ROVO-167946 format. One record per residue (C-alpha): residue number from 1; residue in one letter; x negated, y negated, z negated. Coordinates in steps of 0.2 Angstrom, whole numbers. Layout:
<rs>
 num residu    px    py    pz
 NUM      a     X     Y     Z
...
</rs>
This chain:
<rs>
 num residu    px    py    pz
   1      x   247   -49  -320
   2      x   244   -43  -341
   3      x   235   -51  -354
   4      x   219   -42  -351
   5      x   218   -47  -331
   6      x   220   -65  -335
   7      x   208   -66  -350
   8      x   196   -59  -336
   9      x   199   -71  -325
  10      x   198   -83  -338
  11      x   180   -77  -341
  12      x   175   -76  -321
  13      x   180   -97  -321
  14      x   171  -101  -335
  15      x   157   -90  -329
  16      x   156  -102  -312
  17      x   157  -117  -322
  18      x   144  -115  -334
  19      x   130  -107  -326
  20      x   120  -121  -318
  21      x   108  -117  -306
  22      x   116  -101  -300
  23      x   128   -99  -286
  24      x   141   -87  -295
  25      x   156   -91  -288
  26      x   153   -82  -270
  27      x   150   -66  -280
  28      x   164   -67  -291
  29      x   175   -69  -275
  30      x   166   -55  -267
  31      x   171   -44  -283
  32      x   189   -49  -281
  33      x   192   -45  -266
  34      x   187   -30  -270
  35      x   197   -27  -285
  36      x   185   -30  -298
  37      x   180   -41  -310
  38      x   163   -46  -315
  39      x   154   -53  -331
  40      x   144   -65  -335
  41      x   128   -55  -337
  42      x   132   -46  -322
  43      x   135   -59  -313
  44      x   120   -68  -315
  45      x   110   -50  -313
  46      x   116   -49  -295
  47      x   112   -68  -288
  48      x    96   -63  -296
  49      x    93   -49  -285
  50      x    85   -54  -267
  51      x   100   -48  -256
  52      x   116   -49  -267
  53      x   128   -44  -253
  54      x   119   -26  -251
  55      x   118   -24  -271
  56      x   136   -28  -271
  57      x   139   -16  -259
  58      x   131    -4  -270
  59      x   138    -7  -285
  60      x   157    -4  -279
  61      x   152    12  -269
  62      x   149    18  -286
  63      x   162    10  -297
  64      x   176    16  -288
  65      x   188    19  -305
  66      x   183     3  -314
  67      x   191   -11  -317
  68      x   176   -25  -324
  69      x   157   -23  -318
  70      x   146   -24  -332
  71      x   128   -25  -332
  72      x   124    -5  -336
  73      x   132    -4  -315
  74      x   124   -16  -310
  75      x   107    -9  -318
  76      x   113     8  -309
  77      x   115     3  -293
  78      x    98    -4  -292
  79      x    90    11  -296
  80      x    99    20  -282
  81      x    94     7  -269
  82      x    76    10  -277
  83      x    77    29  -274
  84      x    82    23  -252
  85      x    69    25  -242
  86      x    58    12  -241
  87      x    57     2  -225
  88      x    43     3  -214
  89      x    27    -8  -215
  90      x    29   -26  -208
  91      x    17   -27  -193
  92      x    10   -42  -179
  93      x    23   -35  -167
  94      x    38   -38  -179
  95      x    31   -54  -185
  96      x    31   -58  -168
  97      x    48   -54  -166
  98      x    54   -61  -178
  99      x    48   -79  -174
 100      x    61   -75  -158
 101      x    78   -80  -163
 102      x    89   -66  -161
 103      x   104   -77  -155
 104      x   104   -90  -146
 105      x   119  -103  -144
 106      x   120  -108  -129
 107      x   136  -116  -128
 108      x   147  -119  -141
 109      x   162  -129  -146
 110      x   160  -145  -159
 111      x   173  -151  -171
 112      x   176  -165  -156
 113      x   193  -175  -160
 114      x   204  -179  -144
 115      x   217  -191  -144
 116      x   227  -188  -129
 117      x   227  -205  -120
 118      x   230  -205  -101
 119      x   211  -209   -98
 120      x   207  -194  -107
 121      x   218  -185   -98
 122      x   209  -192   -79
 123      x   191  -188   -90
 124      x   196  -170   -92
 125      x   204  -166   -75
 126      x   188  -176   -67
 127      x   176  -168   -75
 128      x   184  -150   -68
 129      x   184  -155   -52
 130      x   165  -159   -52
 131      x   160  -147   -61
 132      x   168  -132   -49
 133      x   163  -144   -34
 134      x   146  -142   -39
 135      x   148  -124   -38
 136      x   154  -125   -20
 137      x   137  -136   -16
 138      x   128  -125    -3
 139      x   141  -116     2
 140      x   155  -128     8
 141      x   148  -142    17
 142      x   165  -155    15
 143      x   171  -171    17
 144      x   183  -181     4
 145      x   199  -180     8
 146      x   200  -200    12
 147      x   187  -197    26
 148      x   201  -185    37
 149      x   206  -199    45
 150      x   192  -202    55
 151      x   190  -180    60
 152      x   199  -173    74
 153      x   201  -158    82
 154      x   184  -149    72
 155      x   185  -138    59
 156      x   184  -145    43
 157      x   182  -142    24
 158      x   188  -151     8
 159      x   184  -147   -10
 160      x   201  -152   -22
 161      x   212  -146   -36
 162      x   228  -139   -32
 163      x   243  -150   -35
 164      x   255  -140   -32
 165      x   261  -125   -19
 166      x   276  -123    -9
 167      x   282  -106    -2
 168      x   291  -109    15
 169      x   293   -91    17
 170      x   283   -89    33
 171      x   271  -100    27
 172      x   263  -109    10
 173      x   261  -126     6
 174      x   246  -132    -3
 175      x   245  -149   -10
 176      x   227  -152   -12
 177      x   218  -168   -21
 178      x   203  -175   -25
 179      x   198  -191   -34
 180      x   203  -201   -14
 181      x   219  -194   -10
 182      x   231  -179    -9
 183      x   234  -167     8
 184      x   245  -154    13
 185      x   238  -139    17
 186      x   247  -127    29
 187      x   242  -109    24
 188      x   251   -94    35
 189      x   248   -72    37
 190      x   232   -67    26
 191      x   229   -85    19
 192      x   247   -87    16
 193      x   245   -72     3
 194      x   231   -81    -6
 195      x   238   -94    -7
 196      x   255   -88   -14
 197      x   241   -83   -31
 198      x   238  -100   -33
 199      x   240  -103   -53
 200      x   238  -122   -49
 201      x   228  -137   -57
 202      x   211  -123   -51
 203      x   199  -131   -41
 204      x   196  -122   -23
 205      x   189  -126    -5
 206      x   203  -126    11
 207      x   193  -123    28
 208      x   204  -129    43
 209      x   210  -140    55
 210      x   219  -156    55
 211      x   238  -157    64
 212      x   244  -175    59
 213      x   243  -177    41
 214      x   241  -161    37
 215      x   229  -147    35
 216      x   233  -130    46
 217      x   223  -118    33
 218      x   211  -103    42
 219      x   201   -98    25
 220      x   202  -101     5
 221      x   189  -100    -4
 222      x   188   -99   -23
 223      x   172  -103   -32
 224      x   170   -85   -36
 225      x   152   -78   -43
 226      x   139   -70   -30
 227      x   140   -56   -21
 228      x   122   -49   -25
 229      x   124   -50   -44
 230      x   114   -35   -55
 231      x   120   -24   -70
 232      x   108   -31   -83
 233      x   100   -13   -92
 234      x    99   -17  -114
 235      x    88    -6  -128
 236      x   100    -9  -141
 237      x   117    -9  -145
 238      x   134   -23  -143
 239      x   150   -18  -150
 240      x   164   -28  -144
 241      x   180   -28  -154
 242      x   194   -42  -156
 243      x   212   -44  -165
 244      x   210   -38  -181
 245      x   223   -46  -190
 246      x   216   -43  -208
 247      x   233   -49  -217
 248      x   244   -40  -208
 249      x   257   -26  -211
 250      x   250   -17  -195
 251      x   232   -19  -198
 252      x   226     0  -196
 253      x   218     1  -211
 254      x   211    19  -211
 255      x   206    20  -192
 256      x   193     1  -197
 257      x   188    11  -212
 258      x   183    26  -196
 259      x   175    12  -187
 260      x   165     4  -202
 261      x   158    25  -206
 262      x   152    26  -189
 263      x   143     9  -189
 264      x   136    13  -205
 265      x   129    29  -195
 266      x   139    41  -209
 267      x   150    49  -196
 268      x   151    67  -196
 269      x   150    65  -179
 270      x   126    67  -174
 271      x   131    60  -157
 272      x   139    46  -160
 273      x   128    42  -174
 274      x   112    40  -161
 275      x   125    29  -155
 276      x   128    19  -169
 277      x   110    18  -176
 278      x   104     8  -156
 279      x   116    -7  -163
 280      x   110   -21  -166
 281      x   126   -34  -164
 282      x   144   -35  -167
 283      x   156   -47  -157
 284      x   174   -51  -164
 285      x   183   -62  -151
 286      x   197   -70  -159
 287      x   212   -67  -172
 288      x   201   -64  -185
 289      x   218   -64  -198
 290      x   236   -64  -195
 291      x   236   -81  -199
 292      x   254   -88  -208
 293      x   268   -97  -199
 294      x   262   -93  -179
 295      x   277   -86  -174
 296      x   295   -88  -182
 297      x   299   -76  -196
 298      x   280   -69  -198
 299      x   280   -70  -215
 300      x   289   -52  -212
 301      x   275   -43  -206
 302      x   263   -49  -216
 303      x   254   -39  -231
 304      x   246   -57  -236
 305      x   254   -74  -238
 306      x   240   -86  -240
 307      x   228   -88  -226
 308      x   215   -91  -237
 309      x   216   -70  -247
 310      x   217   -65  -227
 311      x   200   -73  -223
 312      x   193   -66  -241
 313      x   200   -49  -234
 314      x   192   -51  -218
 315      x   175   -55  -223
 316      x   178   -41  -237
 317      x   178   -30  -223
 318      x   166   -38  -213
 319      x   154   -37  -230
 320      x   154   -18  -229
 321      x   144   -17  -212
 322      x   126   -15  -213
 323      x   114   -31  -213
 324      x   104   -28  -200
 325      x   117   -28  -188
 326      x   122   -47  -182
 327      x   141   -51  -183
 328      x   146   -65  -171
 329      x   164   -71  -175
 330      x   176   -83  -164
 331      x   192   -89  -167
 332      x   211   -87  -158
 333      x   228   -91  -158
 334      x   230   -84  -174
 335      x   216   -92  -186
 336      x   215  -106  -195
 337      x   209  -119  -183
 338      x   219  -129  -169
 339      x   229  -122  -157
 340      x   223  -130  -142
 341      x   207  -124  -132
 342      x   194  -127  -133
 343      x   195  -120  -151
 344      x   180  -124  -164
 345      x   173  -112  -177
 346      x   185  -110  -193
 347      x   180  -122  -207
 348      x   167  -119  -220
 349      x   178  -117  -232
 350      x   184  -101  -226
 351      x   167   -98  -215
 352      x   157   -99  -231
 353      x   167   -84  -237
 354      x   158   -73  -226
 355      x   139   -63  -229
 356      x   122   -69  -223
 357      x   123   -57  -206
 358      x   141   -67  -201
 359      x   138   -81  -184
 360      x   153   -92  -185
 361      x   155   -99  -167
 362      x   171  -107  -156
 363      x   182  -102  -143
 364      x   172  -101  -131
 365      x   155   -98  -134
 366      x   140   -93  -124
 367      x   126   -85  -133
 368      x   113   -77  -128
 369      x   107   -59  -136
 370      x    88   -55  -133
 371      x    90   -60  -117
 372      x   108   -56  -115
 373      x   120   -69  -110
 374      x   138   -66  -119
 375      x   153   -78  -116
 376      x   166   -76  -126
 377      x   184   -79  -126
 378      x   198   -75  -136
 379      x   209   -72  -119
 380      x   226   -82  -121
 381      x   225   -88  -103
 382      x   227   -70   -98
 383      x   248   -71  -104
 384      x   247   -85   -89
 385      x   238   -73   -74
 386      x   247   -57   -80
 387      x   265   -69   -78
 388      x   261   -78   -60
 389      x   250   -64   -52
 390      x   262   -49   -50
 391      x   252   -39   -47
 392      x   242   -39   -63
 393      x   246   -32   -76
 394      x   241   -30   -95
 395      x   238   -13   -96
 396      x   223   -17   -84
 397      x   218   -35   -94
 398      x   198   -32   -86
 399      x   208   -34   -66
 400      x   213   -51   -75
 401      x   200   -55   -81
 402      x   191   -55   -64
 403      x   202   -69   -59
 404      x   195   -80   -71
 405      x   176   -76   -63
 406      x   184   -78   -47
 407      x   191   -96   -52
 408      x   175   -98   -62
 409      x   188  -107   -76
 410      x   196   -97   -92
 411      x   210  -106   -92
 412      x   214  -112   -75
 413      x   233  -116   -77
 414      x   236  -131   -87
 415      x   253  -135   -97
 416      x   256  -113   -97
 417      x   255  -102  -111
 418      x   237  -108  -117
 419      x   235  -127  -123
 420      x   223  -137  -118
 421      x   213  -151  -128
 422      x   210  -163  -112
 423      x   191  -168  -122
 424      x   182  -179  -108
 425      x   170  -162  -103
 426      x   181  -148   -97
 427      x   170  -133  -110
 428      x   182  -119   -98
 429      x   174  -120   -84
 430      x   162  -105   -83
 431      x   149  -116   -75
 432      x   135  -102   -77
 433      x   138   -86   -77
 434      x   134   -74   -90
 435      x   130   -54   -91
 436      x   145   -51  -101
 437      x   162   -58  -100
 438      x   171   -54  -118
 439      x   188   -58  -123
 440      x   204   -47  -133
 441      x   221   -57  -135
 442      x   232   -44  -125
 443      x   231   -30  -139
 444      x   227   -20  -124
 445      x   209   -11  -118
 446      x   199   -11  -101
 447      x   182   -13   -94
 448      x   174   -14   -78
 449      x   161   -24   -68
 450      x   164   -38   -56
 451      x   150   -44   -46
 452      x   137   -37   -58
 453      x   147   -47   -73
 454      x   151   -32   -87
 455      x   171   -36   -91
 456      x   176   -29  -108
 457      x   193   -35  -115
 458      x   193   -26  -134
 459      x   207   -15  -143
 460      x   216   -22  -156
 461      x   217   -14  -175
 462      x   235   -21  -179
 463      x   251    -8  -175
 464      x   264   -11  -161
 465      x   273   -28  -168
 466      x   293   -32  -165
 467      x   288   -45  -153
 468      x   277   -33  -145
 469      x   293   -22  -145
 470      x   304   -34  -136
 471      x   294   -38  -123
 472      x   287   -19  -120
 473      x   269   -20  -123
 474      x   261    -7  -128
 475      x   245    -9  -137
 476      x   230     2  -136
 477      x   223     0  -154
 478      x   208     4  -161
 479      x   197     8  -145
 480      x   178     2  -146
 481      x   167    -5  -134
 482      x   149    -2  -136
 483      x   136    -6  -121
 484      x   120     1  -122
 485      x   107     2  -109
 486      x   117     0   -92
 487      x   131    12   -99
 488      x   146     9  -109
 489      x   154    20  -122
 490      x   173    20  -126
 491      x   175    26  -145
 492      x   191    28  -152
 493      x   195    28  -169
 494      x   211    34  -172
 495      x   223    21  -167
 496      x   230    31  -151
</rs>
């Protein structure tokens, strides 16, 4: 760095310390991550403006060849904003609309501390069994395993957690457990085919007849979704993306710029702009940044080796989005939170970098957007599903997501590739059905509907990594799903 640059940085630091009652720190950072320095007087003018983010975006737009932003640049940007079309007058109907909270957080992950004691594990699995057991009520009349000895020669149903599955070629033995005991359930024929896809630690209902100390299975029932679910039409647009991986050498910046241009209704394609005009929400389902030390030798694939700087760049890119769009971000396994699920939201040192229209959520998060209920889950457990169930593949990730709904759990296998924190309540149970289930993680794209629930697995904004080449995983980057009306639009922004 040259002497002039150092002097300017010192000036910015001095500004942060000397201006009292005015938060210029964030203004300075927002200019720095865009490659600009800012004079103390200019920073004061930006902070005093009613919408600093809007003003910063305009200043950077007209100052592409400048190194330091001064008062003249701010004044020119203010003039441009004055010339912009005025917003229509706010009506009584608008005021009523404003009183209605646009985004309701139905469920989110608190920063709960888990010790991992034996008592924690017992409470966690009891919570899973109890929660999913309630889903079965009204559909399955079950008895406790300890009471099975009193029943002979009758069909009986048991709700329990899968302890283990033993394949005996012609039949499959399911070791099922509830709070009162354990029983071996012997499945053959079609029931054996179903049993071979059981993941372990999931809660199911089994119907059959007793034979000695075992049960001969007639039927295996999953908690699943009602068959009469309906697709919910909406009069606004929601965009679903994931796995931006800011900070990676493989970040596809040109494609991202095309996406932001479209989102801001500046695309050359008029038809696409009409869709963008309807967009009110953008949801990012994890892996905001590429992180540091996530896997061995990751530093070789990083363009930015400091995680704080990665989030600064992420904030800069999201700041380019027009401010009437609400952006919801949720973490993934590359983000700077604990690896074990459920994951809390980003800590304030990172979340404070983002503009005011960005809402910071945990993983998973259950939100309501003007009546549309969206369950956001990064999707790490999809690795377990694709590995354990042969008919599933990364090519059709939404098919794996169907299995999550079928099992009513976001991570049904404990001890697989997805670490789980044994909290007293299992927050990964899908006890309330969403209208939309949104995931990412696997870097491929897929959408579909399952019993009235819209499933979307978001595309990535990162090119194929060396690790993905080794396992022959071919990403489908830069494809965006837009949900509007009762339709889903797929838009490719040049990533393949």
